[in-house]
C-alpha positions, -999 to +999 in steps of 0.1 A: -132-116-184-135-103-217-098-083-213-087-115-208-107-133-244-094-103-262-057-109-252-059-141-261-070-133-299-045-107-300-016-129-289+004-128-324+016-098-345+011-099-378+050-095-393+056-072-421+075-083-454+105-069-461+125-063-491+160-075-497+179-105-505+163-141-488+158-171-504+128-188-511+123-211-481+131-177-458+107-156-473+081-188-472+085-190-435+080-148-433+048-152-459+034-177-432+029-150-408+016-123-427-026-131-442-050-141-471-035-172-495+002-154-487-007-170-449-013-200-465+013-209-493+037-202-461+015-228-441+019-251-472+055-248-466+058-257-430+036-289-431+049-302-463+086-302-442+068-315-411+056-345-429+089-350-441+105-351-410+087-370-392+101-408-394+086-436-413+059-415-434+055-419-468+042-389-491+018-394-524+012-362-546-017-364-566-008-345-598-037-329-622-038-297-652-014-293-675+022-286-653+043-303-677+032-279-709+035-251-684+074-260-673+070-270-639+082-308-648+116-300-640+104-296-604+085-323-602+114-349-611+136-326-586+110-342-559+110-373-570+146-375-576+155-358-541+126-371-524+102-348-518+076-365-528+076-408-526+046-418-547+033-398-577-006-401-587-009-383-619-029-379-656-017-399-689-021-364-703+012-350-681+033-388-688+021-381-720+033-343-723+062-354-703+075-380-736+068-356-757+099-340-744+116-362-741+120-370-777+129-337-779+103-314-789+096-283-770+063-262-762+059-231-768+050-192-760+016-185-770-015-163-763-051-163-763-056-138-783-053-161-819-073-180-845-076-215-830-096-221-865-060-216-880-038-235-848-062-262-858-049-261-898-016-259-884-016-287-863-005-265-832-031-274-800-028-251-773-030-250-741-044-214-727-010-194-737+015-225-743+020-240-777+023-279-784+033-293-824+002-325-826+028-332-850+053-341-823+023-355-800+013-385-826+047-387-829+049-399-790+019-419-793+038-438-825+060-445-802+039-458-777+022-479-803+059-489-818+078-499-786+052-509-760+045-543-778+077-553-781+083-553-740+051-564-726+031-602-727-002-601-737-030-618-712-011-603-692-020-578-663+001-545-659-012-519-634-003-488-648+023-486-624+047-517-641+037-499-673+047-466-665+084-481-647+089-497-684+084-468-704+105-447-677+128-472-684+133-467-724+132-432-724+161-429-694+188-441-726+168-414-748+188-380-757+171-358-741+150-384-718+166-386-685+155-352-671+124-367-680+095-374-648+098-407-664+129-412-668+137-399-636+110-422-618+128-451-628+158-445-617+146-430-581+124-464-579+093-444-573+058-455-582+040-436-608-003-446-609-022-434-640-061-443-626-074-422-660-048-447-683-073-445-709-079-406-708-050-400-723-030-403-752-007-434-742-036-452-729-052-453-768-023-456-782-017-486-766-052-499-776-042-485-814-015-512-809-035-535-794-055-535-826-032-525-855-006-555-841-034-582-829-025-579-793-039-588-758-019-563-734-035-559-704-041-526-683-057-541-648-069-513-635-082-533-602-046-540-597-036-503-593-064-497-567-044-535-549-007-516-551-021-479-540-037-496-509-008-514-498+013-483-501-013-469-472-015-507-453+023-501-449+033-474-446+039-459-412+021-426-421+013-414-449+008-375-463-009-360-494+003-330-512-021-321-541-014-302-567-047-296-584-079-320-577-096-344-601-092-384-607-052-381-590-067-365-558-096-388-550-077-415-561-048-411-531-073-402-502-098-434-515-062-451-502-070-445-468-107-454-469-097-492-489-064-498-468-095-505-437-111-525-449-091-557-448-072-545-419-095-531-402-076-508-389-077-466-395-052-461-421-067-423-421-037-397-440-019-380-412-008-347-436-023-328-459-014-301-486-033-285-517-026-262-536-060-250-559-080-233-580-114-246-569-139-242-547-158-259-521-197-251-523-203-261-562-202-301-543-171-313-565-143-333-552-119-317-566-128-284-546-137-309-515-120-296-487-097-317-459-118-308-436-147-324-456-123-353-466-130-363-432-163-374-425-153-397-450-129-415-432-098-402-452-078-376-426-073-387-393-093-362-370-058-350-353-047-338-393-025-313-402-034-297-429-028-267-449-046-254-486-040-224-505-058-212-534-035-200-558-028-211-593+006-246-590+028-227-615+027-198-587+026-219-558+052-246-570+081-229-584+082-211-545+074-242-525+098-268-541+126-241-544+121-237-506+122-275-501+154-274-521+172-255-495+159-269-464+184-290-453+159-317-437+150-332-470+188-341-473+185-354-449+152-375-446+152-409-450+119-424-480+103-452-478+117-482-501+097-503-518+103-539-531+075-556-557+092-588-564+075-605-544+026-610-544+029-586-519+045-552-513+075-547-492+082-515-477+106-501-452+129-468-440 
């Protein structure tokens, strides 16, 4: 008996990673048979490919953190354009920095070993080792204050998806804008939701537009809840890719719970990939594991998961380049969203 049990545990020899030429995808596949977070990154790649391979599956991405200042924006634009994801839930800050770049501004190499008092005087904002020109951010704010009142009506309740789509349409006309998240999502008809819209310069720029121009442009956050839940209700299956935690993570996960209220059916997510540096023992949502989320009815009991505890600026370039090489991405039939009626029409 003990010999048989021993053989059950010792079935799969760990492989050695060899040096030499190979694609990112090949390296990730090898890493899945190593150890520690290298193995977890390889497993995350496998689960992401699996959810994209399943028919009638809609993939949500939750994007938190300073990924655009860190130079990850074009990777997300690639995922949007090539449909490595189908819905993006992110922060207003991510889109504010994306707009800043679309206006021809840059983020700069910096250092944390600097006099921050001096940076404040020079109107330079620091994100750890990256600098942003505050005058450029203010120019983006003024663009919002000037542009949105010309394109949105008073007293009409808009979801953040609808506002972001309008911004993306205008950004798509800019010289430096076409590679941005905003413009790429507009061209790809991929919905972007910003659940903490007011917690960003885009949000307070719209507030100032209302105040200074005596307008009443309304952001209806309950409309966001309704529209994100409609996606989960109408999808065949749903998968989740989480870059960081925070509000985007919970907003995506709650759709599985809320969608079940009206339908009285189980609408739980079937796949999950998480790239995070947050740990679960503090009780915060950002560190909450997929297994813990099952207790809330957010994930199916048979859902397929992979969590890699790593800096997203390391993991994301590897994973996205692996997907770029993968033939399955080229053959995928993603969902299409039709928001023209009172209720969403979702087709594959």
